[in-house]
C-alpha positions in Angstrom: -30.3 18.2 -65.9 -32.7 20.0 -63.7 -35.2 17.7 -64.5 -37.6 16.2 -61.9 -36.0 13.1 -59.7 -38.1 10.9 -62.4 -35.0 11.8 -64.6 -32.1 10.7 -62.4 -31.8 8.0 -65.2 -30.1 9.9 -67.7 -28.3 11.9 -65.9 -26.4 8.7 -64.7 -26.4 7.3 -68.1 -24.4 10.7 -69.1 -22.2 10.0 -66.4 -21.4 7.0 -67.4 -20.8 8.1 -71.3 -18.3 10.5 -69.5 -16.2 8.3 -68.0 -15.8 6.3 -71.4 -14.9 9.9 -73.4 -12.2 10.4 -70.4 -11.0 7.2 -70.7 -10.6 7.7 -74.3 -9.1 11.4 -73.8 -8.7 13.0 -70.8 -9.6 17.0 -71.6 -10.8 19.3 -69.6 -14.3 19.5 -71.4 -15.6 16.2 -70.2 -13.9 17.1 -66.5 -16.3 20.5 -66.5 -19.4 17.9 -67.6 -18.8 15.2 -65.1 -18.9 18.4 -62.2 -22.2 19.8 -63.5 -23.6 16.5 -64.2 -22.5 15.2 -60.7 -23.7 18.4 -59.4 -27.0 17.2 -60.5 -27.2 14.2 -59.6 -26.5 14.9 -55.8 -29.2 17.3 -56.0 -31.4 14.8 -57.0 -30.4 12.7 -54.8 -30.9 14.3 -51.7 -34.8 14.2 -52.2 -36.0 10.7 -50.4 -39.9 10.9 -50.9 -40.4 11.8 -54.5 -42.6 9.3 -56.7 -39.4 7.5 -58.1 -37.4 5.6 -55.5 -34.3 6.7 -57.0 -31.8 5.4 -54.9 -32.7 2.0 -55.3 -33.0 2.2 -59.1 -29.5 4.3 -59.2 -27.7 1.7 -57.0 -28.6 -1.2 -59.3 -27.0 0.5 -62.2 -23.3 1.1 -63.0 -23.4 4.0 -60.9 -21.1 3.1 -58.0 -18.3 1.8 -59.9 -18.3 4.8 -62.4 -18.1 7.3 -59.6 -15.3 5.4 -57.6 -13.7 5.5 -61.1 -13.9 8.8 -61.9 -12.9 9.7 -58.5 -9.8 7.7 -59.2 -8.7 9.2 -62.4 -9.4 12.9 -61.1 -6.6 11.9 -58.3 -4.3 11.9 -61.2 -2.1 9.6 -59.5 -2.0 11.8 -56.4 -2.6 11.0 -53.0 -5.3 14.0 -53.0 -7.0 16.5 -55.9 -5.2 18.9 -57.6 -6.4 22.4 -57.4 -8.6 22.1 -60.8 -9.9 19.1 -59.9 -11.1 19.7 -56.5 -14.2 20.6 -57.5 -15.3 17.8 -59.3 -13.9 15.1 -56.5 -16.3 17.2 -54.4 -19.5 16.4 -56.3 -18.6 13.1 -57.0 -18.4 12.3 -53.7 -21.9 14.6 -52.6 -23.0 11.8 -55.3 -21.8 9.0 -53.0 -22.8 10.4 -50.1 -26.4 11.2 -51.2 -26.6 7.4 -53.1 -26.1 5.3 -49.5 -28.0 7.3 -47.2 -30.0 5.1 -45.4 -29.6 2.6 -47.8 -28.3 -0.8 -47.2 -28.1 -2.1 -50.6 -26.2 0.9 -52.0 -23.8 0.7 -48.9 -22.8 -2.5 -50.1 -22.4 -1.8 -53.8 -20.1 1.2 -53.0 -18.6 -1.2 -50.8 -18.1 -3.5 -54.0 -17.2 -0.5 -56.0 -14.2 -0.1 -53.2 -15.4 3.7 -53.2 -14.5 3.7 -49.0 -11.2 1.8 -49.3 -10.3 4.7 -52.3 -11.9 7.5 -49.5 -10.0 6.2 -46.7 -6.8 6.6 -49.1 -7.6 10.2 -49.9 -7.6 11.2 -46.3 -4.8 9.3 -45.3 -2.9 11.2 -48.1 -4.1 14.9 -46.3 -3.0 13.2 -43.0 0.1 12.4 -44.0 1.1 16.4 -45.1 0.1 16.7 -41.5 2.9 18.0 -38.9 3.4 15.9 -35.6 1.1 17.3 -32.5 0.7 19.3 -30.5 -1.4 21.4 -32.6 -1.3 25.2 -31.8 -3.1 26.5 -34.6 -5.4 24.8 -36.9 -3.8 23.3 -40.1 -3.8 26.1 -43.2 -5.7 24.3 -46.3 -7.8 25.8 -48.7 -11.4 25.5 -48.5 -11.9 23.6 -51.9 -9.8 20.8 -50.1 -11.7 21.1 -46.8 -14.8 20.7 -48.9 -13.2 17.7 -50.2 -12.1 16.2 -46.7 -15.9 17.0 -45.2 -17.2 15.0 -48.0 -14.7 12.2 -48.3 -16.0 11.5 -44.3 -19.6 12.2 -44.9 -19.8 9.4 -47.3 -17.8 7.0 -45.0 -20.1 8.2 -42.6 -23.4 7.4 -44.3 -22.3 4.0 -45.7 -21.1 2.5 -42.2 -24.3 3.7 -40.2 -25.9 0.7 -38.7 -23.5 -1.3 -41.5 -21.0 -3.9 -40.3 -19.4 -5.0 -43.4 -18.0 -1.4 -44.5 -17.2 -1.0 -40.7 -15.4 -4.0 -40.8 -13.5 -2.7 -44.0 -12.4 0.6 -42.5 -11.7 -0.7 -39.4 -9.1 -2.9 -41.2 -7.9 -0.1 -43.1 -7.4 1.9 -39.5 -9.6 4.2 -40.7 -10.5 6.1 -37.2 -6.9 7.2 -36.8 -6.8 9.0 -40.1 -10.1 10.5 -39.1 -8.7 11.4 -35.2 -5.6 12.7 -36.5 -7.3 15.0 -39.1 -9.9 16.6 -37.0 -7.3 17.1 -34.3 -5.4 18.9 -36.8 -7.8 20.6 -39.1 -9.9 21.7 -36.1 -8.3 21.6 -32.4 -10.5 22.6 -29.8 -11.1 25.9 -29.0 -8.7 27.5 -31.8 -11.6 29.4 -33.1 -11.5 31.2 -29.6 -7.4 32.0 -29.8 -5.9 30.5 -32.8 -5.2 31.2 -36.9 -4.3 29.1 -39.1 -1.1 30.2 -41.5 -1.9 32.4 -44.6 -5.5 32.5 -43.7 -8.2 35.5 -44.7 -10.0 35.5 -41.4 -12.2 39.0 -42.8 -16.1 38.4 -43.4 -18.1 35.8 -44.5 -14.8 33.6 -45.7 -13.7 33.3 -42.5 -17.1 32.2 -41.0 -17.5 29.8 -44.0 -13.7 28.5 -43.4 -14.0 27.9 -39.9 -17.9 26.4 -40.0 -16.2 23.6 -42.7 -13.4 23.1 -39.7 -16.1 22.5 -37.4 -18.5 20.5 -39.5 -15.2 18.1 -40.3 -14.7 17.8 -36.3 -18.5 16.7 -36.4 -18.5 14.3 -38.8 -15.0 12.9 -38.1 -16.5 12.2 -34.4 -19.5 10.7 -35.6 -17.5 8.3 -38.2 -15.3 7.3 -35.2 -18.3 6.6 -32.8 -19.8 4.6 -35.6 -17.1 2.5 -36.1 -16.7 2.0 -32.1 -19.9 0.6 -32.2 -19.4 -3.2 -34.3 -20.8 -6.8 -32.8 -17.1 -7.6 -31.5 -16.4 -6.2 -28.6 -12.6 -7.5 -28.5 -12.3 -5.1 -31.7 -10.0 -2.0 -30.5 -9.9 0.7 -33.4 -7.3 2.5 -31.5 -3.7 1.7 -30.2 -1.4 4.1 -27.9 -0.6 5.8 -31.1 -4.1 7.5 -30.6 -3.1 8.9 -27.0 -1.3 11.8 -28.0 -4.5 13.3 -30.3 -7.0 11.7 -27.7 -5.7 14.3 -24.9 -4.9 17.5 -26.7 -8.7 18.4 -26.1 -8.5 18.6 -22.7 -5.8 21.3 -22.7 -8.5 23.7 -24.4 -10.5 23.7 -21.3 -7.5 24.2 -18.9 -6.4 27.6 -17.7 -5.3 30.4 -18.5 -7.5 31.3 -21.3 -6.8 33.6 -23.7 -8.3 37.7 -23.3 -12.0 37.5 -24.8 -10.9 40.7 -26.9 -8.6 38.3 -28.9 -11.5 35.8 -30.1 -12.5 35.7 -34.0 -16.0 35.4 -33.5 -18.3 37.5 -30.8 -19.1 34.4 -28.2 -22.3 35.8 -28.1 -23.1 35.5 -31.1 -24.8 32.4 -32.5 -22.0 31.1 -35.2 -19.6 31.0 -32.1 -22.1 29.1 -29.8 -21.8 26.1 -32.6 -18.2 26.0 -32.7 -19.1 26.0 -28.4 -20.8 23.2 -28.8 -17.9 21.0 -31.4 -15.5 21.6 -28.6 -17.5 20.3 -25.9 -18.3 17.3 -28.0 -14.2 16.5 -28.7 -14.2 16.7 -24.7 -16.5 14.4 -24.2 -15.8 11.8 -26.9 -12.2 12.2 -25.7 -12.6 11.7 -22.6 -15.1 8.8 -23.3 -12.7 7.3 -25.5 -9.6 7.6 -23.2 -11.8 5.9 -20.7 -13.0 2.9 -22.1 -9.6 2.1 -23.3 -8.0 2.5 -20.5 -10.3 0.2 -19.0 -10.1 -2.5 -21.8 -6.8 -2.5 -23.4 -3.7 -3.3 -21.6 -1.5 -1.6 -23.8 -3.4 1.6 -23.5 -2.6 1.5 -19.6 1.0 0.3 -19.9 1.7 2.9 -22.8 0.3 6.1 -20.2 2.5 4.9 -17.4 5.4 4.7 -19.7 4.9 8.2 -20.8 5.3 9.6 -17.6 8.9 9.3 -17.5 9.6 8.5 -21.0 8.3 11.7 -23.4 9.2 9.8 -26.4 6.8 7.2 -25.9 4.1 9.7 -27.4 6.2 11.7 -29.2 6.5 14.5 -26.3 3.3 14.7 -25.8 3.1 14.2 -21.8 -0.5 12.3 -22.2 -0.8 10.9 -18.2 0.5 14.1 -17.1 -2.3 16.5 -19.6 -4.9 14.4 -17.9 -3.9 14.8 -14.4 -3.8 18.5 -15.3 -7.1 18.5 -16.7 -8.2 16.9 -13.4 -6.9 19.7 -11.3 -6.7 22.5 -13.0 -10.0 22.2 -15.8 -12.6 24.0 -15.2 -15.9 25.5 -17.2 -14.4 27.7 -20.3 -15.4 31.7 -19.5 -17.3 31.7 -22.9 -19.8 29.1 -21.5 -21.2 32.2 -19.9 -22.2 33.4 -23.4 -26.2 35.0 -23.8 -26.3 32.1 -26.5 -27.1 29.5 -23.7 -29.6 29.6 -21.1 -29.1 28.6 -17.5 -30.2 25.0 -18.3 -28.1 24.2 -20.6 -25.2 25.8 -19.1 -26.3 23.5 -16.2 -26.4 20.8 -18.4 -23.1 21.1 -19.5 -21.3 21.5 -16.4 -23.0 18.3 -15.2 -21.7 16.5 -18.3 -18.3 18.2 -17.8 -17.7 16.9 -14.5 -18.6 13.5 -16.5 -15.9 14.0 -18.4 -13.4 14.1 -15.0 -15.2 11.3 -13.7 -14.4 9.5 -16.7 -10.4 10.5 -16.9 -9.9 9.7 -13.1 -11.6 6.4 -13.7 -8.8 6.1 -16.2 -5.9 7.1 -14.0 -7.2 4.6 -11.4 -6.9 1.9 -14.0 -3.4 2.9 -15.4 -2.4 2.4 -11.3 -3.8 -0.6 -11.0 -2.3 -2.5 -13.7 0.2 -4.5 -11.8 3.1 -4.1 -14.4 2.4 -0.1 -13.7 3.5 -0.4 -10.5 7.1 -0.6 -10.7 6.7 2.3 -13.6 4.7 5.1 -11.5 6.4 4.1 -8.3 10.0 5.7 -8.9 12.4 5.0 -5.9 15.1 8.1 -7.7 14.1 10.7 -6.0 14.8 10.8 -2.2 12.8 14.2 -2.1 9.6 12.5 -3.1 9.4 9.2 -2.6 7.9 7.2 -5.3 8.3 9.7 -7.7 6.4 12.5 -9.9 2.7 10.7 -9.9 3.1 9.4 -6.6 4.3 13.0 -5.0 1.2 14.6 -7.2 -1.3 12.0 -5.8 -0.1 12.8 -2.0 -0.2 16.5 -2.4 -3.9 16.2 -3.7 -4.8 14.2 -0.4 -3.0 16.8 1.7 -4.4 19.7 0.5 -8.0 18.5 0.4 -7.6 18.1 3.9 -6.0 20.9 4.9 -8.4 23.5 2.7 -11.3 21.5 4.2 -9.7 22.2 7.2 -9.2 26.1 6.9 -6.0 26.2 5.7 -5.1 28.8 2.6 -4.4 27.5 -0.9 -1.1 27.3 -2.0 0.9 30.3 -2.6 1.7 29.6 -6.6 -0.4 31.7 -8.8 -2.8 28.9 -10.4 -3.2 26.9 -7.6 -7.0 25.7 -7.8 -9.1 25.4 -4.4 -9.5 21.9 -3.4 -12.2 22.6 -1.1 -15.1 20.9 -2.4 -12.6 18.7 -4.9 -14.0 15.4 -3.8 -13.1 14.1 -7.3 -9.5 14.7 -6.4 -9.2 12.8 -3.2 -11.0 10.0 -4.9 -8.5 9.7 -7.5 -5.2 10.1 -5.5 -6.9 7.7 -2.7 -7.9 5.2 -5.1 -4.1 5.5 -7.0 -2.5 4.9 -3.8 -4.6 2.1 -2.8 -3.4 0.6 -5.8 0.5 1.4 -5.7 0.7 0.2 -1.4 0.4 -4.0 -2.2 4.1 -3.8 -1.8 5.2 -3.2 1.8 7.7 -0.8 0.8 5.4 1.5 -0.7 3.1 1.6 2.3 6.3 2.1 4.7 6.8 4.9 2.1 3.5 6.7 2.0 3.3 6.4 6.0 6.8 7.8 6.6 7.8 11.1 6.3 7.9 13.2 4.2 4.3 12.0 3.6 3.3 10.8 6.8 -0.3 9.8 5.4 -1.8 8.2 8.4 -3.3 11.5 10.4 -4.4 13.0 6.7 -6.3 9.4 6.1 -7.8 9.2 9.5 -9.0 12.7 8.9 -12.4 13.8 10.1 -12.6 15.6 6.4 -11.9 11.8 5.1 -13.7 9.6 7.5 -16.8 10.6 9.2 -20.5 10.4 8.7 -21.0 13.0 6.5 -18.0 12.1 3.9 -19.4 11.5 0.6 -19.6 7.4 0.4 -17.3 7.6 -3.1 -14.5 9.2 -0.9 -14.9 6.9 1.4 -14.6 3.8 -0.7 -11.1 5.3 -1.8 -9.9 6.5 1.9 -10.4 2.7 3.3 -9.2 0.9 0.4 -6.4 2.8 0.6 -6.0 2.2 4.6 -7.0 -1.7 3.8 -4.1 -1.9 1.6 -1.9 -0.4 4.2 -3.0 -2.6 7.0 -2.3 -5.2 5.2 1.4 -5.5 5.6 3.3 -8.6 7.5 2.9 -8.3 11.4 6.6 -7.8 11.0 5.9 -4.4 9.7 5.7 -2.2 12.9 6.4 1.0 11.1 3.6 0.9 9.1 1.2 -0.7 11.9 2.7 1.6 14.3 1.5 5.0 12.3 -1.8 3.6 11.6 -2.4 2.8 15.3 -1.0 6.3 15.9 -3.3 7.6 14.2 -6.5 6.0 15.4 -7.7 4.4 12.7 -9.6 2.0 14.1 -12.0 4.4 16.1 -12.0 6.6 13.4 -13.7 4.3 11.4 -15.6 3.5 13.9 -16.9 7.0 14.3 -16.8 7.2 10.6 -20.8 5.8 10.6 -19.2 3.3 7.4 -21.2 0.5 9.5 -24.6 2.1 10.1 -27.5 0.7 9.1 -28.5 3.8 6.8 -25.2 3.2 4.8 -25.8 -0.6 4.2 -27.9 0.1 0.6 -25.0 2.2 -0.5 -21.8 0.5 0.3 -21.3 -3.1 0.6 -17.5 -2.7 -1.1 -16.8 0.0 1.4 -18.1 -1.4 4.3 -15.9 -4.7 3.5 -13.3 -2.4 3.1 -13.5 -1.1 6.6 -14.3 -4.6 8.1 -10.7 -5.6 6.0 -8.8 -2.5 8.2 -9.4 -3.5 11.3 -9.6 -7.3 10.8 -5.5 -6.8 10.0 -5.3 -4.3 12.1 -6.4 -6.8 15.3 -4.2 -9.5 14.1 -0.8 -7.9 14.7 -1.5 -5.7 17.8 -3.3 -6.0 21.0 -3.9 -2.1 21.4 -5.8 -2.0 18.3 -8.1 -4.9 19.6 -8.6 -2.8 22.5 -9.8 -0.1 20.4 -12.3 -1.9 18.2 -13.7 -3.7 21.8 -13.8 -1.2 24.6 -15.7 1.8 24.3 -14.1 5.3 23.8 -13.9 7.0 26.7 -14.2 10.0 24.2 -17.3 8.6 22.9 -18.8 6.2 25.7 -22.3 6.6 24.1 -21.2 5.2 20.6 -21.3 1.6 19.7 -17.7 -0.3 20.0 -16.3 -0.9 16.3 -16.9 -4.7 17.2 -20.7 -4.1 18.2 -21.5 -2.5 15.1 -19.3 -5.1 12.7 -21.4 -7.9 14.2 -25.1 -6.0 14.2 -23.8 -5.6 10.6 -22.8 -9.3 9.8 -26.4 -10.2 11.3 -28.7 -7.7 9.2 -26.5 -7.8 5.9 -27.6 -10.5 3.1 -24.1 -10.2 1.6 -22.2 -13.0 2.5 -18.4 -11.8 2.4 -19.3 -9.1 4.9 -20.9 -11.8 6.7 -17.6 -14.4 6.3 -14.9 -11.0 6.7 -17.0 -9.7 9.2 -17.2 -13.0 11.7 -13.1 -13.0 10.9 -12.7 -9.9 12.8 -13.9 -12.0 15.8 -12.3 -14.5 14.9 -8.6 -12.1 15.5 -10.1 -10.6 18.3 -10.1 -13.9 19.7 -7.0 -14.6 19.3 -5.6 -11.4 19.7 -7.1 -11.4 23.4 -5.8 -14.7 24.5 -2.3 -14.5 22.9 -1.5 -11.9 24.9 1.6 -12.2 27.1 0.9 -9.4 30.4 4.6 -9.2 31.5 5.5 -8.6 27.8 7.3 -5.0 26.7 4.9 -3.5 24.4 6.1 -2.3 21.2 5.7 1.4 22.1 8.7 2.6 24.9 7.1 2.6 28.7 8.5 5.0 30.8 11.0 3.9 33.5 9.9 3.1 36.9 11.6 2.1 39.8 8.3 -0.5 41.1 8.4 -2.7 38.1 7.9 -6.4 37.3 10.2 -7.9 34.5 10.2 -4.9 32.0 6.9 -3.8 32.9 5.7 -1.2 36.2 3.5 -2.4 38.2 0.5 0.4 37.2 0.9 -0.7 33.8 0.8 -4.6 33.9 -2.6 -3.7 36.5 -4.0 -1.8 33.4 -3.3 -4.0 31.0 -4.8 -6.6 33.2 -8.0 -4.1 33.7 -8.2 -3.6 29.6 -7.9 -7.2 28.7 -10.6 -8.4 31.2 -13.1 -5.5 30.2 -12.2 -6.7 26.7 -12.5 -10.8 27.4 -15.6 -9.8 28.7 -16.8 -8.2 26.5 -16.9 -10.7 23.6 -18.1 -13.8 26.3 -21.8 -13.3 24.8 -24.2 -15.5 23.3 -23.8 -13.2 20.3 -20.2 -13.9 19.6 -20.3 -17.4 20.5 -23.4 -17.8 17.7 -21.4 -15.8 15.2 -18.3 -18.0 15.4 -20.5 -20.7 15.2 -22.3 -19.5 12.1 -19.0 -18.9 10.2 -18.2 -22.5 10.8 -21.5 -24.1 10.1 -22.0 -21.4 6.8 -18.4 -22.3 5.3 -18.3 -26.1 4.1 -16.6 -25.0 1.1 -13.8 -23.2 2.8 -11.4 -25.4 5.3 -9.7 -22.5 6.3 -13.2 -20.3 7.5 -14.0 -23.4 9.5 -10.7 -23.7 11.0 -10.3 -20.0 12.2 -14.2 -20.1 13.4 -13.4 -23.6 14.9 -9.6 -22.0 16.9 -11.9 -19.2 18.3 -14.2 -21.3 19.3 -11.6 -23.4 21.4 -10.2 -20.3 23.0 -13.2 -18.9 23.9 -14.2 -22.6 25.1 -11.2 -22.5 27.6 -13.0 -19.7 30.1 -15.6 -20.8 32.6 -18.1 -18.6 31.3 -17.1 -19.4 27.4 -17.7 -22.9 27.3 -21.4 -23.2 27.8 -21.8 -20.2 25.4 -20.2 -22.0 22.6 -21.8 -25.2 23.5 -25.1 -23.5 23.0 -24.2 -21.8 20.1 -22.9 -24.8 18.3 -25.9 -26.7 18.9 -28.2 -23.8 17.9 -30.1 -23.9 14.6 -28.6 -22.0 11.5 -31.3 -19.5 10.1 -32.9 -21.3 7.1 -32.9 -17.8 5.2 -29.2 -17.3 5.8 -27.2 -17.7 2.4 -24.2 -20.4 1.9 -20.9 -19.1 1.0 -20.8 -18.4 -2.6 -19.2 -21.0 -5.9 -15.5 -20.8 -6.4 -16.2 -18.4 -9.4 -17.7 -15.6 -7.6 -15.5 -16.0 -4.8 -12.6 -15.5 -6.5 -13.7 -11.8 -6.3 -13.1 -11.7 -2.4 -12.5 -9.1 -0.4 -9.1 -9.7 0.5 -5.6 -10.8 -0.4 -6.0 -13.8 2.3 -9.5 -14.6 1.4 -10.0 -18.5 1.8 -9.9 -20.3 -1.6 -12.3 -23.4 -2.0 -11.1 -26.9 -2.6 -13.7 -28.3 -4.4 -13.9 -31.2 -6.9 -16.3 -31.4 -9.1 -17.2 -35.1 -9.2 -18.1 -34.7 -5.4 -21.3 -34.3 -4.0 -22.5 -30.8 -2.6 -22.8 -30.6 0.7 -25.6 -31.0 3.2 -27.1 -27.7 4.4 -26.3 -28.2 8.1 -28.8 -27.8 10.7 -26.3 -26.2 13.2 -22.4 -25.7 13.3 -22.4 -29.2 15.4 -23.6 -30.6 12.2 -20.7 -29.1 10.1 -18.0 -30.4 12.8 -19.2 -33.9 11.9 -19.0 -33.4 8.7 -15.5 -31.9 8.7 -14.5 -35.0 11.2 -15.7 -37.7 8.7 -14.4 -35.9 5.3 -16.6 -37.6 3.2 -19.4 -36.5 1.0 -18.4 -33.0 1.4 -17.4 -30.9 -1.7 -14.3 -30.1 0.1 -11.2 -31.7 1.1 -10.9 -30.7 5.2 -7.0 -31.2 5.7 -5.9 -33.1 9.0 -4.8 -29.8 10.9 -8.6 -29.0 10.7 -9.8 -32.0 11.8 -7.4 -32.0 14.8 -8.8 -28.9 15.3 -12.3 -29.7 15.6 -10.8 -32.8 17.8 -9.7 -30.1 20.3 -12.7 -28.0 20.3 -14.7 -31.4 21.6 -11.6 -32.2 24.5 -12.0 -28.3 25.5 -16.0 -28.2 25.4 -15.8 -31.2 28.2 -13.8 -28.9 30.9 -16.5 -26.4 31.4 -19.8 -28.0 30.4 -21.9 -31.1 30.9 -25.5 -31.9 31.1 -27.8 -32.9 28.3 -26.1 -30.4 25.8 -22.8 -32.0 26.0 -24.4 -35.2 25.5 -25.6 -34.4 22.4 -22.3 -33.5 21.2 -21.4 -36.7 22.0 -24.3 -38.7 20.8 -23.4 -37.2 17.6 -19.6 -37.2 17.3 -18.6 -40.6 19.4 -20.2 -42.6 16.2 -18.2 -40.7 13.9 -14.9 -41.2 16.0 -14.9 -45.1 16.8 -15.8 -45.4 13.1 -12.9 -43.2 12.2 -10.1 -44.6 14.7 -11.0 -48.2 13.5 -10.5 -47.2 10.1 -7.2 -45.1 10.8 -5.6 -48.2 12.5 -1.6 -48.1 11.6 -1.9 -44.7 10.3 1.3 -42.7 10.0 2.3 -38.9 10.3 -0.2 -36.5 10.9 -3.5 -39.2 10.2 -1.3 -41.0 13.5 -2.0 -37.3 15.2 -5.1 -37.4 14.1 -6.4 -41.2 15.7 -4.4 -40.4 19.1 -6.0 -36.9 19.3 -9.8 -38.8 18.4 -8.7 -41.3 20.7 -8.3 -38.5 23.7 -11.7 -37.3 23.0 -13.4 -40.8 23.4 -10.9 -41.7 26.7 -12.1 -38.1 28.2 -15.5 -38.8 27.5 -15.7 -42.1 29.1 
């Protein structure tokens, strides 16, 4: 039995004969022989570079079926082997593990012999004896059984590496969940430092052997789980929400308070302990990665995490989402990382990887908050002292403490209070999560009202300044954009943001600076969205965007920064949304009633005109005139004309641009600017708006939706905005159906242009539009409803031009 690798054939024959003997008479001696023969076979199969390819030779024999049959018989009908049979099962499993190592044919034969399936049943048998989590101490289990479990997992690992057939079968048996449960109970991360299993001898080498086995089981189990995830079918999920309580348990091992060093089972400076430190961290990385990927990809996981926040029974009493939040807030590098077993480079690598784990879990929290169905679950109105409930309260607290502590305020009095200085990650998590929950008006109102009053926090220089990390700006501006999207009637929301001077704060933050362009299209777009909505509901906000700040007169205005960004950016959404800001500015300025009472209380004065005192009225006139002067420029007119010229697939954008151009044209100086702009050629390198598919990821809730038809031709690229206006009037040979209202507004623009312009340039407009108008009027004879209004408006244009 101890011969060279060339002699393994007789060992296989001997094992087969022993199987026949046991089937005839199951006595003790044949099992001893099975153990010895199997040990020799397993040892021989460890050699892979010998003169004989024993793996291929033995794989073609009955050995896979012999091993499976002997394994089944050794269990004696029980879920796992009795104490007298653990050693023989151990050796049989070693044969199987070595036989299929790096050998696809043998992996297939073991699968045909149904050994992997039998091993899943074996591990399930062990798992069924495990109490439910949490596991404060490692599962008490004998060394022989630990060896059986580890080797069974080793077989599954060797059989599944790169072999889809085995993976598929194991996944159908939900093997990953069984492995997760076993590994978590047998080796809870950090337990070597603080925990003992019941009735376990911890003295001498026996203890080291036990803990080495426990650590090995954890390592092999996670390697197998990783292999089972690596399948061609991306839609396959190896875990259900039932796995969440097990996946969050490793997070607790990295949250203080940590047990005293004197209580550790092993010297933390020893190489033996360093292997456990590595295992603990490997489990943390695997768990964090899995929680992240499951949260990103599986709706049931997102829903389950949210439900568990208020209903502990969802996860058998384990507060999964709270555990994730606790790790993000309190998790630290454990003290045993300072061991002499690691050099500075390794310690630095671990700390960087640890931070990546937190980032992964932050993504998970944000995704859970972003699940539409979770809004009513995470936002709880039952606690008046904590509007929105415990999740919202905690996210608000993170933002408030971050700003307070960076501003120099002392940390909270709680002994466990963590410093929020340098905790950009928590500010990012909180702002993104709250942004996902602020899509409803009532939620936005609660965030801006006492006791939270978030507006001054969100506009703090610690969150919005040129030096603020771009990822922090991304979260804060995304939240502000959702808040600003509240309807114009939501006075309290817009008043709170206006009082916090949100527009000037954003303009001073550097978000639209040229040096920021390469990093932050989405951030710039969020900032544009904020001011677009704010200028749509409040003329004072428009002034803040358009008129230079008295405190910082040298700083370009917000509008100037946006127009410069629109001009240099290659991003179609930025060009489009930035131009829409200007549309709202024009509409706001042209709709001002100077005698109307402001939304804010004005001081009583004996000298008043209606509801407005004389000084206030004069100041309003001054501001409006300054603002209008600011936008009566060729650049502004050109920006609006470009919006019209490049928006052929989007009637809403064309209509907005046309209305804004019409309003500008009512000004004596604006008319010539508009006329010149619509005749100026569009730059040939400027991109057209995207196809509807890509446009569906627009930056804003009210961004336009293209009305396209597959049987309609593509839009001809217009030379200038006038071409697009003619296309809109004709409403044929275009990929978009322009509503009658849009075409009427085009006619109104043509009418308006004639009031303050003349000469050759106006004649060019007439030359291009007249034949189209005449043709449309002729074909519209007898039109009814809106079409009749369009016909009359076109006739007015021609009459004016006569």
